N, C-alpha and C positions, 0 to 999 in steps of 0.2 A: 455772248449766248444771243441768240436771237427767238425773236415771242413761240415760234414753233417749240426750240429747247425749253424754253420756261414753260410753257406750258406742258409738254408730254412729262414734269414731274409730278403732276397736280393728280390727285386724289378727289374729285370735285364732291363735299360730302356733305348731305344731308340726314341727320340720324335722330330728330329731334320726336320725341313720340305722336304728336299728333300733328303728324304732316296729312296734307291731306292730295290726292291723285294730280293737280294740279303742280303740284309743288315739284312732283318724281318726274314727271315731261317736261318740266321748265329747268331743273336740274340736267336731265339728257340732253335737251334741246343744247345749252350752255355747255356741256361738254363736247358735243358734238361740233359747236360754233368752234370754239377755241385749241380744241381737239389734246383735249387733255384723256390722262392716261387710263382713269376710269371714274366709274361715278361710287362710291360707296353709300350705302343703303341699310337700312334695317331689312334683316332677311323678309318682313311681310312684303316687300315692295320690289322684291327682286327679282319675280315673275314680271311685275307693269316694266320695272325696269328697261330687262332683256327687249322685251316685246319694241321697245323703242330700238334701243339700240345694237341689235341683231343684223350681222353683217358689215356692222361698222367695227374700226378699230376701238372703238373702250369699251372698256371692259366695263363688267361688272361686277365690282368687288363687295362683300357685306361679313358681318359682324357675327362672331361663335363664341358663346359664354361672358358676354358681354352687357353691361359692363364691369362686374365685379370680377369676373372670372371664378367664382365660386361652383358654378357645377359641374357634376362627377364628369370625370376624362370620355367614357363610352358616349355621354349624352354630349358632348363638343361636336366630336366625330358621328356622331347621329344628327345633329345640327348642320354638320360641313355638306355630307353628303349630298342632303333636302336641301340645302343651298344650291348646289352643282346640277342637281336633279332639275331644279327652277330658271336655271342661267347664268349663275356665279362662277364666276373663272379667278375672282379671286376673292382667298377669306383673309379674315383680317383676325385671331383668336384673341383671348386674354386669357394667360398662364393663372392658373390660381396660384394668388398673391399671397396669401393668406398662409397658404402651404409653403411656398418658396422662404415666407420669412420664418417661420415655423421648424424647418432646417427637414423637409421636408422633400428631401431634390428626388428621390427615387418615381412619388407620386407626380412629379413636376413632368420629373424627364418622360415619364411614360405617358401622360397626355398628350403631351409635344406631339411625341414620336406619334400618336394615335390619329390625332389631325392632318400632320404632315402624309401619313402612307395612307392616308383614305383621300387627302386631296389630290395628290400625286399619282394615284391609282384611277381618277379621274376625268385625269388632266389638268386641274386646277392646280395654282398655287398659293403660300399661306406666307402671312405677315403676322408675328407673334408679337402681341402686345404687350409691355411688359409693365407699366406704368411705374417709370421712374421716379417720379414725386414720391412715392413710398417706401423707396426702397433705399439701401445704404448702399454704399462705396461697390465693398465685400457682397451685397446680394445684386447688383447690378452686374458684378463681372460673372457671378453664378448663371446668372442669368445667359449672360452674351456664351457661355461654355453648354449650356443647355441646350439655347437655339443653335446653337454650331452643328451639335454632335446630333440635332435632330434633320440636319439638315435643311430646316427652313431659306425660303427664298431671300424674307427680309426677317428685323428685329425693328419691332415698335415703337416708341418711345411709348408714346400715351394713349389711352382713352378721348382726352377732351372732358371727361366727365369727373375727374378727381380735384386736388389739392392743386395741380400745377398740371403746364402742359410741358412741351418739348423747349430744351437750352441749349444753346450751342455747346456747351460745356457735356451737356450729356452725348449729344452727336458724336463728339469728340471722342467721346470714353466710347462709348457703344463701337464705331468704328474700329479703334484700337484695337478692340479684343476679340472683334466675331472674327469667324474663319473670313478669306479674302472672300469666297463665294455667296455668304453673304451680306443681301444691304443693309440700309440704315433708312426705314422711313422717319420723318420728324411728323408731330401729333398733336395739336393742342398749343393756340394761344396765335395760330402763324395769321394775324390778322395784316398786314401792311407786305411791301414787295422788300424794306429792308429785308424785316422779318425773314422772308422768304429767301432770299437770295445768302443773309447769315447762316442758314440751314443749308444750304447747298452745297458753301464756301467751306464748312466744317466736315463736310462728308457724306451727310443723307443724298439719295439718289431719287426717294420719293418724299414727298410732303402730302400731307391730308391737311386740307380745310376747307369750310365753307365759305369764307369769305375769298376764291378763288378769283372771280368776275370784276373782282374789285381789284383785285393786287397785277389782272393782269391787265386792265387799264391806266393803270399807275404806272404799269412798266410800257406802255405804246404811247404814253403822254411823255414819259421821260425821253424817249427815244427821238419821237416824234419832235422836242424842243431841242436836241439835240444834231437834231438832221438825219443823223443816222437809219437805216436801213434795219425795218421789224424782224420779214419776213425771214 
């Protein structure tokens, strides 16, 4: 794997409530420097991120129904459309976790479809966050079925705001139970090169992390020590 290949799997993430404008600009500049897939920011920062990244290959990603997922489906769809209008091209939505755990499968299916269809109609893609740390094994399988049926682009492990983040076992489980067309995004707790590579080896195709720059430096240092080309 080259440094460019590794960087192309990263959603460079800043989702803290007290971000500053300079933080968003720096996030975007780092994404441009390394060639990350996207920057993932809160809805309020979408326009600013887009003003920096417009015309580049780095996408603007934002979150919907974040972080608890308990917002009404139509509200999530509206959030989605508003974010796209401001420059987002990737939407990471949190499904209604409580509804899933309470057996309200039809409600969960409806809201995911609402968001996916809203995004696709405007040329954007959707990653569905299922918060694996809060789900049982069977609930994870149901979530896989729902995301596959809705034809979302990705299923995503975690918000990073709950009791745990991505695990190799969960990535393997999701990869083996979603439709072939659905990719897996691992997110939450990925802070080292070893952790990032383990998620990719388990089947993730996108990683959400705030430590992307440090991980890239770790990769470049490792490859330099080996005398290997890194481009």
